[in-house]
N, CA, C and O of each residue as an XYZ file, in Angstrom:
464
protein
N     -35.365     -4.282      9.848
C     -34.175     -3.642     10.394
C     -33.026     -3.776      9.393
O     -32.848     -4.834      8.791
N     -32.255     -2.714      9.218
C     -31.141     -2.715      8.283
C     -29.968     -3.519      8.834
O     -29.758     -3.605     10.044
N     -29.216     -4.102      7.912
C     -28.043     -4.881      8.305
C     -27.013     -3.970      8.968
O     -26.778     -2.852      8.508
N     -26.410     -4.447     10.035
C     -25.393     -3.702     10.771
C     -24.024     -4.341     10.526
O     -23.907     -5.561     10.404
N     -23.000     -3.502     10.457
C     -21.628     -3.978     10.327
C     -20.771     -3.337     11.411
O     -21.101     -2.269     11.926
N     -19.672     -3.998     11.751
C     -18.758     -3.474     12.776
C     -17.567     -2.813     12.098
O     -16.941     -3.399     11.214
N     -17.254     -1.577     12.519
C     -16.085     -0.839     12.032
C     -15.419     -0.158     13.219
O     -15.985     -0.097     14.311
N     -14.213      0.352     12.996
C     -13.487      1.078     14.026
C     -13.167      2.478     13.536
O     -13.035      2.717     12.336
N     -13.045      3.399     14.483
C     -12.642      4.773     14.183
C     -11.424      5.074     15.048
O     -11.450      4.875     16.263
N     -10.342      5.561     14.404
C      -9.093      5.809     15.114
C      -8.647      7.257     14.942
O      -8.794      7.851     13.874
N      -8.098      7.809     16.027
C      -7.496      9.144     16.002
C      -6.417      9.167     17.071
O      -6.603      8.613     18.155
N      -5.298      9.800     16.777
C      -4.206      9.854     17.751
C      -3.595     11.243     17.796
O      -3.443     11.916     16.777
N      -3.253     11.647     19.004
C      -2.457     12.848     19.222
C      -1.140     12.364     19.811
O      -1.025     11.184     20.143
N      -0.146     13.228     19.953
C       1.106     12.775     20.570
C       0.908     12.243     21.995
O       1.690     11.415     22.461
N      -0.120     12.710     22.677
C      -0.349     12.310     24.063
C      -1.300     11.132     24.222
O      -1.212     10.398     25.206
N      -2.203     10.941     23.271
C      -3.280      9.983     23.488
C      -3.772      9.431     22.154
O      -3.830     10.152     21.158
N      -4.124      8.154     22.142
C      -4.757      7.605     20.954
C      -6.102      7.012     21.335
O      -6.273      6.472     22.428
N      -7.046      7.121     20.423
C      -8.387      6.599     20.665
C      -8.767      5.665     19.531
O      -8.579      5.983     18.357
N      -9.301      4.518     19.891
C      -9.790      3.543     18.926
C     -11.158      3.092     19.410
O     -11.278      2.422     20.435
N     -12.184      3.465     18.662
C     -13.554      3.162     19.067
C     -14.176      2.170     18.101
O     -14.066      2.332     16.886
N     -14.827      1.147     18.632
C     -15.572      0.196     17.808
C     -17.016      0.646     17.768
O     -17.576      1.073     18.778
N     -17.617      0.545     16.588
C     -18.994      1.003     16.436
C     -19.714      0.081     15.452
O     -19.117     -0.440     14.510
N     -20.988     -0.101     15.692
C     -21.836     -0.875     14.794
C     -22.716      0.115     14.036
O     -23.431      0.914     14.640
N     -22.653      0.050     12.703
C     -23.371      1.010     11.869
C     -24.126      0.281     10.764
O     -23.914     -0.908     10.523
N     -25.010      1.018     10.099
C     -25.737      0.458      8.966
C     -24.754      0.108      7.856
O     -23.752      0.798      7.673
N     -25.034     -0.952      7.121
C     -24.134     -1.439      6.079
C     -23.901     -0.412      4.977
O     -22.889     -0.485      4.279
N     -24.808      0.538      4.805
C     -24.643      1.538      3.748
C     -24.148      2.885      4.282
O     -24.293      3.904      3.606
N     -23.567      2.904      5.484
C     -23.115      4.154      6.109
C     -21.892      4.719      5.398
O     -21.078      3.981      4.843
N     -21.783      6.049      5.429
C     -20.612      6.722      4.873
C     -19.557      6.894      5.966
O     -19.835      6.723      7.153
N     -18.351      7.235      5.538
C     -17.262      7.480      6.483
C     -17.663      8.579      7.468
O     -17.449      8.440      8.672
N     -18.237      9.658      6.968
C     -18.638     10.760      7.841
C     -19.702     10.312      8.849
O     -19.629     10.677     10.023
N     -20.673      9.537      8.411
C     -21.714      9.068      9.326
C     -21.122      8.199     10.427
O     -21.536      8.286     11.583
N     -20.158      7.366     10.071
C     -19.521      6.498     11.068
C     -18.761      7.337     12.090
O     -18.867      7.104     13.294
N     -17.993      8.316     11.606
C     -17.224      9.177     12.526
C     -18.169      9.909     13.477
O     -17.931      9.955     14.684
N     -19.231     10.475     12.932
C     -20.175     11.223     13.765
C     -20.879     10.328     14.772
O     -21.087     10.741     15.913
N     -21.247      9.122     14.385
C     -21.971      8.238     15.308
C     -21.044      7.572     16.324
O     -21.514      7.050     17.335
N     -19.737      7.582     16.069
C     -18.795      6.911     16.970
C     -18.569      7.664     18.280
O     -18.183      7.059     19.280
N     -18.802      8.966     18.284
C     -18.514      9.770     19.468
C     -17.103     10.331     19.481
O     -16.706     10.990     20.442
N     -16.339     10.076     18.420
C     -14.955     10.552     18.360
C     -14.884     12.075     18.368
O     -13.954     12.645     18.939
N     -15.854     12.742     17.741
C     -15.836     14.208     17.693
C     -16.072     14.819     19.074
O     -15.567     15.905     19.359
N     -16.823     14.146     19.926
C     -17.017     14.627     21.307
C     -15.760     14.359     22.133
O     -15.380     15.168     22.979
N     -15.127     13.230     21.884
C     -13.921     12.850     22.618
C     -12.730     13.738     22.249
O     -11.884     14.036     23.093
N     -12.671     14.160     20.976
C     -11.582     15.011     20.482
C     -12.190     16.212     19.754
O     -12.307     16.190     18.529
N     -12.575     17.254     20.483
C     -13.217     18.411     19.850
C     -12.308     19.168     18.875
O     -12.791     20.002     18.109
N     -11.005     18.890     18.895
C     -10.092     19.560     17.960
C     -10.224     19.031     16.528
O      -9.687     19.633     15.598
N     -10.923     17.926     16.346
C     -11.119     17.372     15.000
C     -12.100     18.245     14.236
O     -13.189     18.554     14.719
N     -11.694     18.634     13.043
C     -12.545     19.398     12.135
C     -12.602     18.623     10.826
O     -11.630     18.615     10.070
N     -13.718     17.977     10.552
C     -13.813     17.146      9.351
C     -13.691     17.957      8.064
O     -13.481     17.386      6.993
N     -13.818     19.257      8.153
C     -13.582     20.105      6.993
C     -12.096     20.299      6.721
O     -11.708     20.663      5.611
N     -11.260     20.057      7.734
C      -9.812     20.245      7.609
C      -9.033     18.935      7.668
O      -8.122     18.720      6.867
N      -9.381     18.060      8.604
C      -8.643     16.813      8.786
C      -8.936     15.843      7.643
O     -10.088     15.664      7.250
N      -7.888     15.224      7.119
C      -8.068     14.189      6.113
C      -8.453     12.903      6.826
O      -8.157     12.718      8.006
N      -9.114     12.019      6.095
C      -9.515     10.731      6.650
C      -9.070      9.625      5.701
O      -8.793      9.865      4.526
N      -9.009      8.418      6.233
C      -8.631      7.275      5.412
C      -9.179      5.998      5.995
O      -9.676      5.968      7.121
N      -9.080      4.939      5.208
C      -9.459      3.601      5.652
C      -8.232      2.727      5.479
O      -7.722      2.574      4.368
N      -7.758      2.155      6.571
C      -6.567      1.304      6.568
C      -5.399      1.988      5.845
O      -4.805      1.411      4.934
N      -5.081      3.203      6.251
C      -3.929      3.979      5.768
C      -4.051      4.482      4.336
O      -3.062      4.950      3.773
N      -5.209      4.403      3.741
C      -5.428      4.941      2.391
C      -6.468      6.040      2.487
O      -7.582      5.816      2.961
N      -6.097      7.228      2.035
C      -7.024      8.348      2.142
C      -8.296      8.058      1.358
O      -8.285      7.350      0.351
N      -9.382      8.624      1.847
C     -10.682      8.443      1.208
C     -11.503      9.714      1.417
O     -11.067     10.655      2.079
N     -12.686      9.713      0.842
C     -13.599     10.853      0.992
C     -14.586     10.561      2.110
O     -14.854      9.404      2.434
N     -15.118     11.618      2.689
C     -16.124     11.460      3.746
C     -17.386     10.791      3.215
O     -18.151     10.216      3.989
N     -17.612     10.858      1.905
C     -18.821     10.296      1.306
C     -18.664      8.830      0.896
O     -19.628      8.208      0.449
N     -17.447      8.269      1.046
C     -17.233      6.863      0.691
C     -18.002      5.961      1.647
O     -18.170      6.292      2.821
N     -18.464      4.832      1.148
C     -19.172      3.839      1.963
C     -18.164      2.947      2.676
O     -17.089      2.670      2.143
N     -18.503      2.503      3.862
C     -17.625      1.626      4.627
C     -18.027      0.170      4.425
O     -19.146     -0.146      4.022
N     -17.063     -0.707      4.724
C     -17.311     -2.145      4.664
C     -17.045     -2.725      6.049
O     -16.353     -2.114      6.864
N     -17.588     -3.888      6.306
C     -17.382     -4.559      7.589
C     -15.889     -4.740      7.834
O     -15.155     -5.169      6.944
N     -15.447     -4.411      9.038
C     -14.052     -4.569      9.415
C     -13.157     -3.400      9.066
O     -11.968     -3.435      9.382
N     -13.685     -2.354      8.422
C     -12.873     -1.184      8.089
C     -12.414     -0.472      9.354
O     -13.113     -0.460     10.368
N     -11.221      0.123      9.276
C     -10.749      1.013     10.344
C     -10.629      2.396      9.727
O      -9.764      2.635      8.885
N     -11.484      3.290     10.142
C     -11.470      4.664      9.653
C     -10.477      5.437     10.503
O     -10.548      5.416     11.732
N      -9.551      6.119      9.840
C      -8.514      6.872     10.534
C      -8.686      8.355     10.236
O      -8.892      8.750      9.088
N      -8.601      9.155     11.264
C      -8.677     10.607     11.120
C      -7.260     11.119     11.312
O      -6.644     10.903     12.356
N      -6.748     11.805     10.287
C      -5.354     12.243     10.301
C      -5.224     13.685     10.771
O      -6.051     14.537     10.446
N      -4.168     13.945     11.544
C      -3.845     15.308     11.955
C      -3.130     16.002     10.815
O      -2.506     15.337      9.987
N      -3.204     17.332     10.750
C      -2.467     18.041      9.698
C      -0.959     17.888      9.904
O      -0.488     17.797     11.038
N      -0.209     17.861      8.804
C       1.244     17.782      8.892
C       1.802     19.104      9.407
O       1.325     20.176      9.033
N       2.804     19.020     10.258
C       3.459     20.213     10.775
C       4.400     20.769      9.713
O       4.518     21.984      9.557
N       5.071     19.877      8.984
C       6.016     20.298      7.944
C       5.871     19.368      6.745
O       5.532     18.194      6.897
N       6.128     19.893      5.565
C       6.074     19.104      4.341
C       7.282     18.165      4.306
O       8.416     18.643      4.327
N       7.075     16.840      4.254
C       8.200     15.901      4.278
C       9.197     16.120      3.136
O      10.403     15.977      3.339
N       8.714     16.462      1.950
C       9.626     16.695      0.819
C      10.496     17.921      1.073
O      11.687     17.921      0.763
N       9.900     18.954      1.633
C      10.652     20.168      1.933
C      11.707     19.890      3.002
O      12.834     20.376      2.899
N      11.358     19.122      4.013
C      12.315     18.807      5.075
C      13.480     17.979      4.527
O      14.627     18.205      4.912
N      13.205     17.033      3.643
C      14.259     16.215      3.029
C      15.184     17.101      2.195
O      16.404     16.942      2.230
N      14.600     18.026      1.452
C      15.378     18.950      0.629
C      16.300     19.801      1.512
O      17.460     20.022      1.163
N      15.797     20.271      2.637
C      16.606     21.093      3.551
C      17.767     20.288      4.141
O      18.885     20.793      4.245
N      17.498     19.020      4.533
C      18.570     18.181      5.079
C      19.649     17.931      4.032
O      20.839     17.943      4.347
N      19.232     17.704      2.781
C      20.208     17.464      1.710
C      21.059     18.697      1.462
O      22.272     18.582      1.284
N      20.453     19.866      1.447
C      21.207     21.109      1.243
C      22.202     21.331      2.380
O      23.340     21.739      2.147
N      21.771     21.062      3.598
C      22.652     21.238      4.751
C      23.841     20.282      4.664
O      24.970     20.666      4.970
N      23.589     19.036      4.248
C      24.665     18.053      4.112
C      25.673     18.501      3.053
O      26.878     18.317      3.225
N      25.183     19.086      1.963
C      26.085     19.580      0.913
C      26.946     20.724      1.450
O      28.151     20.774      1.205
N      26.312     21.643      2.186
C      27.037     22.788      2.742
C      28.098     22.353      3.747
O      29.163     22.963      3.828
N      27.819     21.318      4.501
C      28.744     20.836      5.526
C      29.775     19.867      4.963
O      30.647     19.397      5.694
N      29.685     19.565      3.675
C      30.647     18.659      3.059
C      30.363     17.192      3.301
O      31.206     16.342      3.012
N      29.200     16.886      3.820
C      28.830     15.488      4.059
C      28.205     14.854      2.829
O      27.932     13.653      2.831
N      27.969     15.639      1.766
C      27.375     15.119      0.538
C      28.042     15.788     -0.653
O      28.459     16.944     -0.580
N      28.137     15.049     -1.746
C      28.706     15.577     -2.991
C      27.819     16.690     -3.510
O      26.599     16.530     -3.564
N      28.402     17.813     -3.891
C      27.624     18.976     -4.319
C      26.910     18.751     -5.650
O      25.920     19.426     -5.931
N      27.390     17.816     -6.476
C      26.769     17.556     -7.770
C      25.720     16.449     -7.669
O      24.568     16.628     -8.066
N      26.139     15.305     -7.131
C      25.231     14.149     -7.108
C      24.361     14.086     -5.864
O      23.295     13.471     -5.888
N      24.795     14.709     -4.782
C      24.048     14.648     -3.533
C      24.396     13.425     -2.710
O      23.980     13.309     -1.557
N      25.180     12.486     -3.310
C      25.591     11.283     -2.581
C      26.755     11.561     -1.662
O      27.209     12.699     -1.542
N      27.231     10.532     -1.022
C      28.383     10.685     -0.128
C      29.612     11.056     -0.953
O      29.841     10.488     -2.020
N      30.400     12.007     -0.460
C      31.592     12.409     -1.213
C      32.629     11.284     -1.216
O      32.741     10.537     -0.244
N      33.389     11.164     -2.317
C      34.441     10.159     -2.410
C      35.667     10.666     -1.667
O      36.047     11.830     -1.794
N      36.276      9.788     -0.898
C      37.481     10.169     -0.170
C      38.624      9.278     -0.624
O      38.399      8.168     -1.107
N      39.841      9.758     -0.471
C      41.012      8.968     -0.860
C      41.312      7.900      0.172
O      42.177      7.056     -0.063
N      40.633      7.904      1.302
C      40.873      6.935      2.352
C      40.195      5.586      2.073
O      40.373      4.624      2.820
N      39.418      5.533      0.990
C      38.737      4.277      0.665
C      39.755      3.266      0.168
O      40.679      3.641     -0.555
N      39.618      2.003      0.528
C      40.589      0.982      0.096
C      40.528      0.776     -1.411
O      39.465      0.873     -2.025
N      41.654      0.497     -1.978
C      41.771      0.268     -3.412
C      41.264     -1.134     -3.739
O      41.414     -2.062     -2.943
N      40.662     -1.275     -4.918
C      40.155     -2.584     -5.338
C      41.099     -3.251     -6.323
O      40.692     -4.173     -7.031
N      42.361     -2.804     -6.387
C      43.340     -3.358     -7.324
C      43.820     -4.695     -6.904
O      44.649     -5.296     -7.588
C-alpha cells in the first residue's frame, strides 16, 4: 500500500467557505487532490482551467506534487485589477485636490505649523 499523507483543500465565496481534509497518496498532484476531495462537486462553479490554485497563499501549478500538511487553495477570479483600481483612486484624488498633481502625495498647505 502506498504511503498516505493528510492535506486540506480550501475554497471560499462571499457567502460560504469550504475547508476539506483529505488523505491522499504521497506522490499526488494538486489536481488529483482537488478532484479526490469532493470540492468540485460541492462548488460546481470551480473550473480548474480558469481558477488559479496555490499552496499556503503561493500560486502553483496543477501538476505540482503536494506535501503532508499542505493547504491547497482554489482562488476565484479577480473582479478588478488591483493596480488599475489604485491608479483610478490616485487620479480621482488629484482631480479633487486631495493629492499633489506632480508627486501624487498630500498637497502642502500653509496651515501646517512652522518648524522655526
